[in-house]
N, C-alpha and C positions, 0 to 999 in steps of 0.2 A: 504493500500500500504506500510505500515511500517512493514508488517509481515516479519520476517527473511526468507531468501531464502529456508531453509529446513523445515519450519513449514508446517505441513500437509503431509509431505512425510516421509515414513519409508524407509530409504536408503537401507535397507536390504530386502525389500519386493519383491515379484515376479514381473516379467515384466508385464506391462499393456499397451495395445495398445490404444491410444487415437486418435479417428478419428477427422479430421478437422470439419466435418459436425456436430459432437457432441459438439461440442464445445471442506622486505626481507634482510635487510642489514647484519644481523649476518651470514646468509648463504654465502653472497657474500664475507665477510671478510675471512671466512674459505676457500672458494674456491681460493681466491687470495693468501692465505698463504700456498703456496706449493701445492695447489690443492688436499689436502689430502681427502676432502670429496668426490672427484671423483676417488680416488685411482690412480692418475696419477702423473708421475714424469715430471718435466719440463726440460727435456733435449730438324536462318533458314527460315521459311516461312513468307512473308510480306504481306499476303492477309488480308481478313476481320477480322481475329482473332487478328490482331495487332502485331503479333509476328515478331520481326526483325530478319532477318537472319544474321549469322556471316559473316562479310566482306561486308555487304550491305551498300551502301552509304546513309547517311541521310542528310537532308537539314534543319538545325536549323533556327528558325525564328530570332534569335539574337545570339550574342556571349557575354556571361557574364564574360569571362575570363579576369583577370587583366594582366596575363602574358601568352604568348604562347611560349613554348619551342619547336623549330622546327629543332634542329640539327640532329635528327634521320632521316634515309632514309628508314625506314621500320616501321611496327607496333611497338608500345611501350608496352612491356609486363608487366613491373613491375615498380613501383614508391614507394619511401619512403621519409619521411621528417625527418631531424635529430632531435632527441628527446631533446637535451639540448638547443641549441640556436633557434631552429625552423626557421632557416634562410637559410638552404641548402636543396636541394632535390637531389635525385639520381634516374636515370631512365635507364632502360636497354631495348634493343630491338632486333628485327629480324636482324638488320644490324650488329650484332656481337659486338656492342658497348655499353658502359655504360658511362654516364656523371654525374659528380657532378656539380650542378649549383646553382647559387644564386637566391633565390626566389623573391627578390625585383625587379630584372631587367632581369633575365634569363641568366646572363653572365655565361659562362662555367668556373668553377673553376678548374676542373681536368677532363681529359679523361682517363677512365680506359681501356687501350688498351691491346691487346694480346689474346683476345678471338677469337676462330675460329668457333663458332656456336652462335645461338641466345642466348642473355643474358636474362634469364627468372627469375632470382633471384637477388635481390640487397637489402641491408639493412645496416643501421648504427648500431654500437655497442651502448650499453646503455648510454655511456658517450660521444658519438659522436667523439671519438678519431679515430676510424677506420670505414671504409666502406668495406663491402664484396660484391663481385659480383660472380655470377655463371652462366655458360652456359649449354645448353642442353646436350652437349657432356661430361660434368662432370668436366670441368676446374673451379676450385674455386680460386679466388684471393682476397687478403686483402691488402688494401691501408691505409696508415696513412694520415689523412687529412691535418695536418699542414705542413708536408714535401712534400706532393703529391707524395710519393714514394710507390711502391709496396714493402711490407714487408714479404709477405708469399704467397705461392701458392701450390696447390695440384691438382692432376688429379685423379678422381675416375670414376666410371661408370656413365651412363647418369643420370643427376640430375633431381629430382622431387621437392625438397623444401630445403630451407636454413633458419636457425633460430639462432639468437644470444641469449646467456644466458641473462636473464633480469638484472643481476647485476654483470657480470664478462666478461672478454675477452675470452669467450669460444664460439665456433662456432659449430653448429650441422647441418648435412645435411642428406637427405634421397635420395635413388637412385631407378631407375627402376628395378634393380636386387633385391631390398628388403633390402639390407644392409644399415646401417647408420654409419656415422663417426662423431667423436667428437674430436675437437682439442683445445688446448690452444694456443692463439695468443699473441705474434708472435713466441713463441718458437716452436710450432708445435707438442708438446706432443699429442699422438694419442690414442683414444680408438675406437674399432670397435664393432658394434652391428649386429650380424648375423641375416639375415632375414630367411623367411621360403619359399622362392622360388617365391614370387610375389612382384610386385612393392610396395614400401613404398610411397603412394600417398601424404600424408600430415602429418605434425607433429607439435607439439607445446610443448615447455618446460613449465612445470607447475609453478605456483606462488612460490612454495617452493624452486625452483631451483635445486631440487634433483631428480625429475622424469620428464618424457616426455610422452605425449599421442600421439600415432601414429596410423593412419588409413591406411589400405592396399587395394590393388586392389580386393582381394577376399572377402571383407566385414569384415575381422577380425580387431579388435581394440586391441592394446596392451598398457599397462602402463609399461614403462621401468624405472628401477633404474639406474641412471647415474653413480653411483659409482661402482656398481657391473657389469654393462653392461649386465644386465639380465632382462628378462620380468617378472615382479612380478604379473601381471594380464594379462590374455588373454581372450578376449571375442570372442569365436568361436561358431560354431554350431548354436543352436537356439538363443543364446545371440548376435550373430553377425548380421551384415547387410546381405541382400541377394544379394547385388551387391557392386560395388566399392565404397569406402569411398571417398568423395570429399572435406570435410571440417571438421574442429574440432575447438573447443574453450574450454577454462578452466575457471571455475568459480573462483572468488577471494577467496572463502572459501577453495580452495585447495582440495576439495573432488569431487564435481560434474564436469564431463566433458560432452560436447555435441558434437555429430557427425551428419553429413549429408551424404546422399548416393544417388547413381543412382537409388536405389530402391524406391525413393521418400518418405523416412522416415527420421526422426531424432530421435536419442536416447539420453536420459539423463542417464549417467552411474556413479555409485559410484566407484571412482578410488581406494578406499580402499578394496572393496570386489570383484570388477570385475563384478558386477551384473548390468544389465540394470534396472533402476528404472521405466522408462516409455518409450514407443515408440510412437512418434507422427506421425500419418499418414498424410502426406502433400498433398495427392491427392485430387483434387476437380473435380469430373467428368464433371460438366457443364463447367468448364474452360479448363481442360486438353484435353477433347475430344480425338482425335487421335494424338495429338501432342507428340513429344518426351519430356520427363520431367525428372527432377532430382532435388534434393536439392543441390543447388550450394553454399549456404552460411549459416552459423549459428553464433549466438553470444549471450552472456549473458549481461544483464544490470549490471553495477557496483553498482547501487544505489537502485534498486528495484527488487523484486523477479520475474523478467520477462526474457524471452528469445525470440529470433527471428529466423525465418527461411526464406530463399528466394529461390524460385524455378525457373527453366528454363522457365516455362510458365508464369512467372511474378507475382507470388503471394508472398507478404510479409506477414507472419503470426506472430502475437504477442501472445506468450504463457504465461499464468499464471502458474508459476512453482508449488506453493503450491496446487492450485486447479486442476492442470493438464488439463486445458481447453484452447481453443483458444479464446482470447479476441477480436482480430481484424484480418481481412483479407483485405489487401491493394493491389488492383490490379494495376499492371503496364501495359503499352502498349507493353512491350518487356521483354525478359528474364532478371532476376536479376543475376549479376555477383559477386558482393561483397556487404556486409552490415557492418556497424559499428554503435555502440551505441554512443551517446553523453556521455561524461565522467561525466556530472553533472546534466543532465536533462533526462526525459523519452522520448527521441527523437532518431530516427533511420535514418541514412543516407544510401541510396542505390545508386548503379550505375548499368546501364543496357545496353542491346545490342542496344538500340536506341540512345546511346550517351548522355543520360540525367542522371544527379545526382538529387536525390530528398531527401527531408527531411520530415519525417513522425512523427506525434504525436502518440505515442504508446497508449495514453489514449483514443483518439477519433478515431484513424484510418485515420485521414485526412492528405493529403499532404499539408505541410506548405510552401514549397518553392521548386523551380526547378532551376537548373543551366544548361544552354544550351551553345553550342559552338562547340562540336565535330561533325565531319561529318562522323563518323563511330562508331562502338561499343566501349564502354569503357571496358578495359581489367583489370584494377587495379586502386585503389585509396587509398589515405592515408589522415589522418587529423592530423594537427599539435597538439602537446601536449598542447599548450596554447589555442587551439580552434579558432585560428585566420584565418587559411588557410586550404584549401583542394586542393590536387594535384591529377590529373588523368592522366592515360596513355591510349592511344587509338590506334585502327587500322588505324586511319587517319594519323599516323606517327608523332603525336605531343603529348606532355605532356602539360597540362594546369593547371594554378594556379587560383583558385577562392577565393575571400575574403568571409569569413563567418561573418565578422563584418559589412559589408554593404550589405543588402539583395538585391537579384536580382529584376529587375522590375516586376511589377504585370503581371501575365499571362493573 
């Protein structure tokens, strides 16, 4: 397990399909110093198969939440925890509202008002100075936490995703029209990245802070140079997915990226060459049957050469990257919505359409803990950087905070 992530993989080799059944601070300084590095000026079915339908009510046996945030009047689509103090959460919902609230008691610290459509994106900057909120109609707003004042706003086309730079006050978004925008906050200096006519579904700024990996509705994956505002690698044709890209993650080595798709596959891609190293087929016929399926979540472990995929039919798969085989298949009772690796242990957290958060041991494939309380599907979740708390957003119109330091009761 101490094998380096790329051992056993030729990053330039031809694509191989693996079936489940077969088993930054220097960059940040440069960006802040006039932003020269970026070339910018600062001027469903709930029957016997156990699959929970979206919107279906669930009745948990208990409520493990330490705090229930209930200020929203519609489903809560997005949640994040501030990365510095780990004391604040932000949540956005169908009620066109976003709130910044204190994790210890759920008190509202700030309401982010002025949105006219569902708030589907919300995130804190790397230093927790700013919080950004974005709605489906394309209104993006940035607020300064200490003054509780809106410091910047912009309206683009319908929003798909929003991402802060990992070490700078730079905000990037993708739209349904396929275009992307990059701004320095609060000055508003702008870069635009022209799409190719279909939605930019998901994007992530890479660890070097100079590139971004973006997945599109037509299955294409692009690596963008943020300074040049140009695509340096494009995975299309046989290299691309056969259907819409749903999720993306970037390996800490700054080379490998991982994508998931409606075509029920996940790809490991060399971002330097634009070549797919391997394609993981995440279909399991005996589980999927006639159910609708897709890869909804992907993620790299930061400490071991492992990756994970989560599907709409509820299968968490742990992949051995060097050997390119599936180590574990962990079946959920409902579709997986999000997954996150523990930062220091080989453990994976998942949230699903039955309103449950689970913790899985990637070595054994066993569920180690469950957190209950939601009465509808979980739509998003986040884990605090200090590993103490987990926050969820749900279709039951609440956000919930769970303590990771005190385990839930025995199931």
